[in-house]
N, C-alpha and C positions, 0 to 999 in steps of 0.2 A: 480658421475653418479647416475641417478635416480634409486631408488629401484623399481623393478617390483611389480605391485599390484597383488593380488591373481587372478588366472585364472578365468575369468567370461565369459566363452564362452557361446554362446546361447544354446548349447547342455546341459550345466550344470545348466542353470538358469530355464529351463522348462517353460519359458514365451514366447508366440508367439509375444506379443506386448511389447513395452517399453523395448526392450532388451538393448538399450543404457543407460537405467537408472537402471533397476532392475538387481540384488538386490541392494537396496538403502542402502548405508553404512552411519551410523550416523557420523562417523569420518570425512567424506569428504563433508557433507552437507554445512557446513559454507564456505568451500573452493569453492564449486560449486556456491554458492550465490555470493561470491566475484568475481569469474571468470566471471559470467554472467553480473555483473555490469560493470566490466572492458571492456568486449566485447561490451556492449551497448555504453559505453563512447567513444570507438574507432571506433566501427562499424557504429554507426549512421551517423557521418560525412562522412565516407567512402561510405556507400550505397547511401547517397544523392549525393555524387560526381559521383558515377557510373551512375546516371541518365543522367549526361552530356555526358558520353560515349555512353550510350544506346540511347540517344535522346528522353527520356520520361520525363513526369512531375516529379518534385522532390518528390512528395508524393509516387510515385511508388517504390522508393528506400526503404522507410520505410516499405512499404507493404511486401517487400521480407523478412523482419525480423519478420513477424507475422505468418501467416498460413503455409507457406512453412517450416519454422523451426519446428512448432508444428507437422506437418505431418511426417517429417523425424524422430523426436524424438519418435513418436509412432511406426513407421514401420521399421526404420533402425536398423542395428545391431551395428554399430560403436558407442562407448561411447564418441568419441572425435570429429568426423567430424562436422564442422559447415557448414550448407547449407544455402546460401543466394545469393545476387547479387555478381557477380564476374567480374573482368575487362576483362578477355579473352572472355567470352561468350557475354558480353555486347558489346565488339568491333565487334565480328562476327555479332551480331544482327544489329548494326547500319550500318555496311558495306553492309549488304544485303538489308536492308529495306529502306535505304536513297533514293534509286532510285524509290521506289514504292509509297512513300507518304512523305509529308513535316514532318520534325522532330517535335515531341511533339504535332502533330495534333491528333484529335480523331481517324482518320483512321489509322494513324501510330501506335497509342497505341493499337488499335484493332488487327492490324497485329502482334504486339509484343506479345499480349496475345495468338494469334493463334499459333505463333511459340512455346510458352511454352507448349501449349496443344499437339502440334505435337511432341515435344520433349518427353513429357510423354508417348505418344503412341509408339514412336520408342524405348524408353528405356524399355517399357513393352515387346515389341517384343524381344529385346535383352535379357531380363530376361527369357522369355518363351523358346527361342531357345538357351539359354546359349551362347550368343554372346559377353559376357564381355571380352573374349580373344582378341577382336579386339583392345582393348586399348594397348595390348602388342606389337602391330605393330608400336607404336610410341616410338622409341628409346629415351632414356634420352638425347642423343646428339641433335637430331632434336627438341625435346621438349624444351630444353634450348634455341635453336635458335628461335623457334616459339614464346615463351613467351618474349624473348628479342625483337623480331620484334613487338609484340603487345605493349610492353612497349614504344618503340620508336614511334610507331604510335599514341599511346594514348598521350604521352607527346607533340608531334608536334601538335596534334589536339587541344591542350589547349593553344597554344601560343597566339592566338587572344584573348581568354578569359582572359589571364593575363593582357592584355591592355584594357579590358572591351569593346572590339570590337566584332562585329559579323563576323564570317568567312563565306565566300561565296563559298569556294572550299573544296573539299574532298581529293585531291591529296596532299601528303606531300610537294612537291616542291611548289605548289600553296599556301599552308598554311604558309610555311616559307616566301615566297615572300610577302604575305599579312602582316605578322608580321613585317617584315623589313619596308615595306611601311607605316605601321600604327604607327610606333614608334614616328615620329614627331607630330602626331595628337592625341596621347593618353593623357589623363588627368594625370597630375602628381600625383593626389590623388590615382587613380586606380593603377598606377605603384607602388606607395609607399605601398599600401595595399598588393599587390601581393608579393613584395619583403619581406615585414615583415612576411607574412604568411610562405613563403618558409624558411626564416631564422629560425623562431621559430620551425617549424616542424623538420628541420634538427638538430638544437641544442638539441631538445628533443630526437630525435632518437639516437644521439651520447652520450649524457650525462645522459639522463633519459629515457632509452628505454621502461620502463614499464609505463611511464606517458603518458596519452592521449593528446599528443600535438595538434592533430587535433581538439579535443573537446575544448581545451583551446582557440584556435584561432577562432573557430566558436562562442563561447560564447562572447568573447571579441569583435569580429567583429559585432555581433548582437547588443550588448549594445552601441558600438561606433556609429554604423549606426543610431540607434534610437536617441541617444543624439545629434548628429551633422547633422542629416537629410541628409544622403548620397544621398538618392533618389532625394532630392531637388537640390543637387549639380551636378546632371547628372550621378551619379553612378547607374548602373542597379542593382536592387535587385531582390531577388527571387519572391517576391510578394505573393499574397494570396495562402495559402496552405490549402486544404480541411481538416477539422478535422473529427474525427470519423472513424469507421471501414470501410474498403473498401466494395463496394457492390459486391454481387455474381451474376454471370451470364455469359453466353457465349458471346464471342466478336461478334460485328456486322460486319461480313465479308461475302462475297459471296463464294459459294462453288468453283467457278472457280479461286479463289485466293489461294486455298490450294497448288496447284502445284507450284505456284510462290515462296512460302516460304519453301517448303519441303526441298530443298537443304540447306537452312540456318539452319533448325532444325537438319538435319543430321550432319552438321559441328559442331553445338553446342554439339550434343550427343557424338561425338568422343572425344572432349575435356573433357566433363563431366565424361565419363566413365574412361578415362585415369587419369585425375587429382584427381577425388574422390577416385578411387580405390587405387592409389598410396599413397594418404594421409592417408586413413583409415588403410592401411596395415602398414605404417610406425609407426603410433601411437599404433596399436595393438602389434606390435613387441616390441616397447619401453617398454610397461607395461606388457608384458607377457600375453596378452589377445588374444582370437580368435575373428575373425569377419567373417561374411558370406557375400561374395561379392554379391550373389544373393539377399539377404535381403536388402543390401544397395541399390541395383538397385530398389527394390520395394519402398524403402523410397524416392529415387530420383524421381520415377514415381509420387508418391503421392505429393511430394513437388512441382514439376513442374505443375502438374494438378491444385493444389491449387493456384499456381501463375497465371496460365492462367484464372482461374475462379474468381480471386479477383482483376483483374485490374492491374496486374504488369507483369514483363517480366521474362525470363528464369533464373533459379537459378542453382547454381553449388556448389560442395564441395570446400571450400576455404582453401588452405594451410595456408595463412597468418592469417585468423581469427581463425583457429584451433590452431595455435601456440600461438596466443594472449590468448586464454582461458587456454591452457596448462601452459603457463608461469605464469598466474595469479593463478594457483592452481586448476582449474576446472578439474574434472575427470569423468564427465558423462554428458549426455544430459540435466540433470537438470540445468546446467549452461546456456544452450541455452534457456531453458524455462524461466529462470530469465531474460534473455535479452529480450524475448518477452514481459514480464510484464513491463519492463522499456519502451520499444518502445510504448506499449499501453498507458502508462501515457503521453508520449510525443505527440502521435498523437491525444489523446483526449483532452489534456489540454494546450499544448505548441506550437501549430502550428502558433499562432499569432506572437510570437517573431521570429519564423523562417522566417516569411515574410520580415523581415528587413535585412536578410543575403545578403551581396553583392555577386554577381555572380563571381567576381574576387576571392573571398575566395574559392569557390567551384572549380574554375579553377585551383587555386594553389594547392589545396588538390589533385585533380586528376593528375595534373602535377607531384607531388611528388610520387604518386602511380605508374605512368608510369615509373619514374626513378628507383623505387625499382624493377620493373619487369625486367629491363635491367640487366641481370646476368653477370656482367663483370668477377667476380671471376670464375664462371662456364665456361665461354668462354676461360678464360686464362688457366684453368686447362686442357680443351680439347686441346687447342693449344699446350700446353707444352708436353702432353703425347700422344695425338692422332691427329696428324696434319691433316690427310685426313678427319677425322670426323669433325674437326673444320671447314673446308671449306664447308661441308654439312650444318653445323649449320648456317654459314654466309649466304649461299644461301637461306636457309629457312627464316631467319630473313629479308633478302632483299626482298624476295617475299612477305612477309606479309606487309612490309612497302610500297613498290612501286607498287605492283599488287593488293593485297587484302588479308584479313584474311582467307576467304574461300579457296582461291587458296593456301595460305600458309599451311592450314590443309591438303589439298590433296597432296601437294608436300611433306609435312612432312611424310606422310604415305608411299608415293612412295620411298622417299629417305631412309626411315628406312628399307623397304623391299630390296631395292637395296644394302644397306649396309650389310644386313644379307646374301643376295645371293652372294655378292662379297667375304665375309669371307668364305662362304661355297664353292664358286667356286675355290678359291685359298687358301685352308686350310693349316694349319701347318702339315708338314710331317717330318719324321726324320729317320736316320739310327741308329740302336742300336748296339753299340760296347762295348767291355769290357774295363774297365779302368785299371789302374796300379794294382788294388787289385782284378782284374778279376770279378768286378761287372759290370753288363750290364747297360749302360747308353745311353740315346738318344743324338745324335748330329744333327745339321742341315744337310740336304741333300747336299751332295757334290759329283759331278760326279767322278767316280773312287774309291770312298770309298767302303770298304767291311767290313763285321762284323768279318769274319774269312776266311781263304783260302777256296774258293769254296762256300761261304755262304754270303748272304745279308739278314739282318733282317730289315724290312721296316715298319714303323708305319704311319698309315693314320688316322688323327684326326677328320674326318667328315663322315657323311653318304655319301654313293655313290648315286649320282643322275645325271640327264642328263647334268647339267651345269658343274660339275667337273670331269666327267668320262674321258674326253679326257686328262685333266691334269694328272689324276691318271695313265692312260695307258701309256702316253708318258714318265712320270717320271720313271715308273717301267722299261720300255724298255731301256731308256737312262742309267739307273744305271747298268743294265745287260751288255749292249754293251760297256760301258766305263770301266768296270772292267779289270784290267791288266791281271788277270788270269781267266780261264773259271769258270763260276758260275754253280754249280750243284743244289743248293737249294736256292729258294727265299721264305723266310718266311714272310708272311703278318701278322703283329701284329694288329688284328682287333677288339680289345676290345672297341674302340670308335665308331665303325661303328654300328649304331643301325637301319639302314634301307637301302634298295637298290631298286631303281625303275627299270622299264623295260629297259630303255635306258642303264643304267649302267650295267644291267645284260647281255645285248647283247654285250656291249663293253668288259666286263670281259670275256665272252665266247671267243671272238676273241683274247684277251690277253693270255688266258690259252693255246690256240692252238699255238700262236706265240712262247711262252716260251717253250712249248713242242717240237716244231720244232727245237729249239736251244739246246735241251737237258737239259733244266732247269725244275726242279720239283717245282711246286707251292704248298707250305704248308701254312695253315692258323691256327693261334692260337688265342684263346680268343674270337671267334665269338659268339655273344649273341645267345641264342637258337631260338628266333623268327626270326633272320636273317638267321640262318642255315636252318630253315624250308622253308624260301623263296628260298634259294639256292637249296634245294631239289626240290621244285616245278618248278623252272626254269631250272632244269637239270644241274646245275653247280656242284653239289656234285658228280655226276657221272663222269664228266670230270676231276675234281680234284682228286677224290678218297676219300672215307670216311676215309681211313687209314691216310690221310694227313691232317685231322682236329684234332686239339689238344686243350684241355681246357686251358692249361697254356703254356707259352713260354718255360719253363724248359723241359716240355715233348717233345716239338718239337726239342729242342737242343739235348736231349738224343737220339732221333730217328736219327738225323743227325750224331751224333757221332758214333752210332752203324753202320750206313751205311759206314762211312769213315773207321772205324776200320775193317769192314768186307772185305774191298778191299785189 
C-alpha cells in the first residue's frame, strides 16, 4: 500500500497559485521529471488519436498538452490531475458538431474552439454559483454505462480506419456495415499494419504495463512508412503537420452559432465536472492530501479558455493519464509541466517525421482506447451485486451507442435521479425486536410482527417526502392492523429521518389521527433537532404530544414499561 505523503492542503501552503506544485519537495523532483517524460511518451500518441475522435487536425491534439496543462498547473489545486484531450468529451464534441460542419474543416475547428470557450464560461458559472454538486447526480453505475457506451462508439467509429478506408456514416450499424463491405477491398498492407499495432499494444498492456507501447508503434510505423514509402503504395498518411506554437485568437464564428453549440458545451461540462472531481478526490484521498473542488474548477476554466484561444478543442481531467503519471512516480503538477516541455520539443522540431505516420496506426490506437473504456469488470460487478442498476447501466450505454453521446449524458442524469428517488421511495424499514439475549435488533418488516405485547418499534431509514409518504403511512397502518393482539404504543425510531416536506407532514397528520382513533399512541425516538423544529412548525408535535418525543429508544421503552406496569 502506498504511504500517504504529508498533508499539503491549500490552506497550509498559503499560495494562491501553483498549489498543485508548491511546496516543491526535492525528494520527488526527479520522480516528477520521470513521470512527465512517461506521460509524454504515452500521452502524445493518445492525444493525436483523440483528434480522430474529435474530428480535428492532428496538431490540435498536441496543442491540448501545452497551454491547457500550464493553466491548470497554475490555478488548479490537485497535485495529480492531468488535464488534456479526453475520449469522452471528444466523442461528445464530434457527435454534436458533425452535423454543423465537415470534419477537420476550418469552420469545424472554429466551432470546436467555440465549444471550449463556452465550456470555460459554463464552468466559471458553476464555480461562481457553487454548482459542482451537479456532478454528484451522475451515479457511478450510470457513469460506468456511459463510458462503456462511449468506448463502444469510439471503437466502432474506427473500424473503417483500420482498413484505411473513409467512413461515410455516423451511425454504428452503418459503420459496421461499411467495415464488412470494405473488407474485400482493403489493402493487405493496411490490414497488416492495423493488426500489428493492436497486437503490440495489447502485449505491452499485458506484459509491460509501464512501457509506452503506443509510442513504440508510432515510432516504428513512422520509420517504416518513410523507408518503404507507404504513401506511394496507397496507404493514407497524416501528411503535413504545422510546426511551432499555436496561434492565439478568437475563433471565426458568427454570434448566431453560439446557441447551436451551447448544448454540446453543457454536455461536456457535466462530464468534465464529474470526471475531474472524482479523479482529484481519489488521488487526494490516496496520498492524504486536501484539494479544493472550487479551485480545480478555476483551473479547468482557464485550461478550456486556453484551449479555445489556441486553436484546439475542449479538455478534461483524464483518469487514465493521471494514473500513468502516478504509476511512473509523479507526485505534483511539475510532472505535467515536464510533459509540456517534451511536447514543445516535438511540435517545434519533430513534426516532419509525424507526417509519415499512417492513419491506420492512429485508428488502431484509438480503437484500443475505445476497448479500454468498455468497463467489462465494472459491468460484471454491478450485474452480480446490483441487478437492477445493471439494467440502467446497459440502457445508458445503448443510448450512447445508438442514439448519441449528448442524449446518453441527459439519460445518465435522469436515470441517476430516478435511481435515487426509487431508493428513497421504497426505503429500508425494519421492526426492532429483542433477541435471545434481550438485545434489541432490527428485522425485515413482516406483517403480524410485534416488538413486545402491545408494542411495535418501527425504523424508517429515509427522509419523509412526497414520494415515500404513502408507503410509510400504509406500512404503519398494516403493521398495526395485522398484529394478533391490540397495539397500544407504536414507537417510530426516527434517527435516520433528517427532513420532512409539506406533503409528508400532512400525511403524517392523517396517520396520527388514524392511530389515535384506534387507541394507538404514536411515540418518536431519536428525531434530529432540526426535524423536531419542523414538526413544531407544522403542528405535529402538538398532535403527538411533546411527552411522547424521546432522545433515545431506551427512554421510550422505559416510558412504555411504566405505562404497562401502572395498569
